[in-house]
C-alpha positions in Angstrom: -134.1 93.1 -6.9 -134.0 96.8 -7.8 -133.0 100.1 -6.4 -129.7 101.0 -4.8 -128.8 97.3 -4.0 -129.0 96.6 -7.7 -126.9 99.6 -8.5 -124.3 98.3 -6.1 -124.3 94.9 -7.8 -124.4 96.1 -11.3 -122.9 99.7 -11.3 -121.1 102.1 -9.1 -121.5 101.5 -5.4 -123.4 103.7 -3.2 -124.8 103.7 0.3 -128.4 102.3 0.8 -130.7 101.8 3.8 -133.0 99.4 2.4 -133.6 96.7 -0.4 -136.2 97.0 -3.1 -137.7 93.9 -4.4 -140.2 93.7 -7.2 -142.8 90.9 -6.6 -145.7 89.2 -8.4 -148.3 88.0 -5.8 -152.0 87.7 -5.3 -154.3 88.1 -2.5 -153.8 84.3 -2.0 -150.2 84.9 -1.1 -150.8 87.5 1.8 -151.0 84.9 4.7 -148.0 83.1 3.5 -146.0 86.3 3.4 -147.0 87.2 6.8 -146.0 83.8 8.1 -142.6 83.9 6.2 -141.5 87.3 7.8 -143.8 87.9 10.9 -141.4 86.5 13.5 -138.3 88.6 12.5 -140.0 91.5 10.7 -142.8 94.0 11.4 -145.2 93.5 8.5 -148.6 95.4 8.3 -151.2 93.3 6.7 -153.3 96.2 5.8 -150.6 97.9 4.0 -149.7 94.7 2.0 -153.4 94.4 1.0 -153.3 98.1 0.1 -150.3 97.6 -2.1 -151.9 94.9 -4.0 -155.2 96.9 -4.6 -153.3 100.0 -5.6 -150.4 98.3 -7.3 -147.9 100.1 -5.2 -145.5 99.0 -2.5 -145.4 97.8 1.0 -142.4 97.3 3.4 -141.1 95.1 6.2 -138.8 96.3 8.9 -136.5 94.1 10.9 -137.5 94.1 14.5 -134.1 94.2 16.0 -132.0 96.0 13.3 -134.5 98.3 11.9 -133.5 97.3 8.4 -136.2 97.8 5.7 -137.3 96.0 2.8 -139.6 97.6 0.2 -141.7 95.1 -1.9 -143.2 96.7 -5.2 -146.0 95.0 -6.6 -145.5 94.2 -10.3 -147.2 96.8 -12.6 -149.5 95.5 -15.3 -147.8 97.3 -18.2 -145.6 96.2 -21.0 -142.6 98.0 -19.7 -142.9 96.5 -16.2 -143.6 92.9 -17.4 -140.8 92.9 -19.9 -138.3 94.0 -17.2 -139.7 91.2 -14.9 -139.3 88.6 -17.7 -135.5 89.7 -17.6 -135.0 88.9 -14.0 -132.0 86.5 -13.1 -131.4 84.2 -10.4 -128.4 84.8 -8.3 -127.8 81.9 -5.9 -126.3 83.0 -2.6 
């Protein structure tokens, strides 16, 4: 988790309208991601594939609430890898 939601957890709260998540996936994960979210979220398989190819981001939008989740593909640079290594698990 990154972006404004992370700031609310670790810093000074502010309003946000989406969630930003950094993920490490391959093309083998595309169908599974689609299956996980397709019932409740609008997810465009083409933008997911493009995000992987361009090492950028794709998003999903909740069909009823309109809430958006941005998924950022982990970049292949030292800074991004080190940041990702420091990720923590926060059970809900």
